C-alpha positions in Angstrom: 5.0 5.8 12.3 2.2 5.1 10.5 2.4 1.1 12.3 2.4 3.1 15.3 -0.7 5.0 14.7 -2.3 1.9 13.5 -1.3 0.1 16.4 -3.7 2.5 18.6 -6.7 2.4 15.9 -7.0 0.1 13.4 -11.1 0.2 12.5 -11.8 4.1 12.0 -12.1 6.5 9.5 -9.0 7.6 10.4 -7.2 4.4 10.4 -8.3 5.0 6.6 -6.5 7.6 6.2 -3.6 6.4 8.0 -3.1 2.9 6.2 -3.5 5.3 2.6 -0.1 7.6 3.9 1.1 4.2 4.9 0.4 3.3 1.5 1.7 5.9 -0.3 5.0 5.6 1.8 5.4 1.9 0.4 4.8 3.3 -2.9 7.9 5.6 -2.2 10.0 2.5 -1.0 9.2 0.4 -3.5 7.0 -2.2 -1.7 4.1 -2.1 -4.4 2.3 -5.1 -3.2 2.3 -3.7 0.6 1.8 -0.8 -0.5 -1.5 -2.2 -2.3 -2.3 -3.9 0.5 -2.3 -0.7 2.7 -4.7 0.7 0.3 -7.1 -1.8 0.1 -7.3 -2.2 3.8 -8.2 1.4 4.3 -10.6 1.1 1.0 -12.0 -1.7 3.2 -12.8 0.4 6.5 -13.9 3.5 4.3 -14.9 2.9 0.8 -15.3 6.8 0.1 -11.1 7.4 0.5 -10.7 8.6 -2.7 -6.7 9.1 -1.8 -6.7 5.6 -0.7 -8.0 4.8 -4.4 -5.5 6.9 -6.6 -2.9 5.6 -4.3 -4.1 2.1 -5.2 -4.5 3.2 -8.8 -0.8 4.5 -8.6 0.9 1.4 -7.1 -1.3 -0.4 -9.8 0.2 1.7 -12.6 3.5 1.2 -11.2 2.8 -2.4 -11.7 1.8 -1.9 -15.5 -1.6 -3.0 -14.3 -3.6 0.3 -16.2 -6.8 -1.4 -16.1 -7.9 -2.3 -12.7 -5.4 1.3 -12.3 -8.6 3.0 -14.6 -10.6 0.8 -12.8 -9.8 2.7 -9.1 -9.1 6.2 -10.8 -12.9 6.0 -12.0 -14.4 4.9 -9.2 -12.6 7.8 -6.9 -14.1 10.1 -9.5 -17.5 9.0 -8.8 -17.4 9.4 -5.1 -15.4 12.7 -6.0 -15.1 14.1 -9.6 -12.6 16.3 -10.1 -10.7 16.0 -7.4 -6.9 17.3 -8.3 -5.7 13.8 -6.8 -7.6 11.9 -9.0 -7.0 14.0 -12.1 -2.9 13.7 -11.2 -2.9 10.0 -11.6 -5.3 10.1 -14.5 -2.8 12.4 -16.1 0.1 9.8 -15.2 -1.9 6.9 -16.4 -3.0 8.7 -19.8 1.4 9.2 -20.1 1.3 5.2 -19.1 -1.2 4.5 -22.2 0.7 6.8 -24.3 -1.7 9.8 -24.8 0.5 13.2 -23.4 -2.9 15.7 -24.8 -5.0 13.3 -22.7 -1.9 13.4 -19.9 -1.6 17.4 -20.5 -5.4 17.8 -20.2 -5.8 16.4 -16.5 -2.3 17.7 -15.2 -4.3 21.5 -16.0 -7.1 19.8 -14.5 -5.3 18.8 -11.7 -3.5 22.3 -11.1 -7.1 23.8 -12.0 -8.6 21.9 -8.9 -6.0 22.6 -6.5 -2.5 20.7 -7.6 0.2 23.3 -6.3 3.0 20.9 -5.8 6.1 22.3 -7.9 8.2 20.1 -6.0 6.6 17.0 -6.8 5.9 17.9 -11.1 9.9 19.1 -11.1 11.1 15.8 -9.8 8.3 12.7 -10.4 10.5 10.6 -12.6 6.7 9.4 -13.9 6.2 12.7 -15.8 9.5 12.8 -17.1 8.8 12.5 -20.8 5.8 14.9 -20.6 8.6 17.8 -18.9 10.5 17.2 -22.1 7.5 18.7 -24.4 7.2 22.7 -25.3 3.4 22.3 -23.5 4.8 21.4 -20.1 6.7 24.5 -19.6 3.8 26.7 -21.3 1.7 24.6 -18.3 4.0 25.4 -15.6 4.5 28.8 -16.7 0.8 29.4 -16.3 0.6 28.0 -13.0 3.7 28.2 -11.3 5.2 31.6 -12.3 7.7 32.3 -9.9 9.1 29.2 -10.1 9.4 28.5 -13.9 12.6 30.2 -15.4 13.1 31.3 -19.4 
């Protein structure tokens, strides 16, 4: 679907968001190189697209390129500080670096600023190490009291 949309418009700000969405889909399919290419094209059209920058960072993290992932997240954070999509990815970055305290703090900040996707949080394999911690359950109960069982 994204490819069809991009065939009609590949140069406007709307195309930047289509490329960003396509990049996310490609991550889901495990095609990281093509995802990175889509995010790079997205940012070349609209350098302020924080979703493309965060997605790019996500793809880089999956390739264990943590240094460049952090650069992309810092770039996005400078453009739009304290956005949940950036904080969510910072949580993943901190977790990959082995800092669970910072990961939990970033995740809570993402929840405070608008992250409301309990299903993704509950199933994202990247968060599996955090889900094993008692702090995870406390955090989920705080923000999703109707969805977390004792």
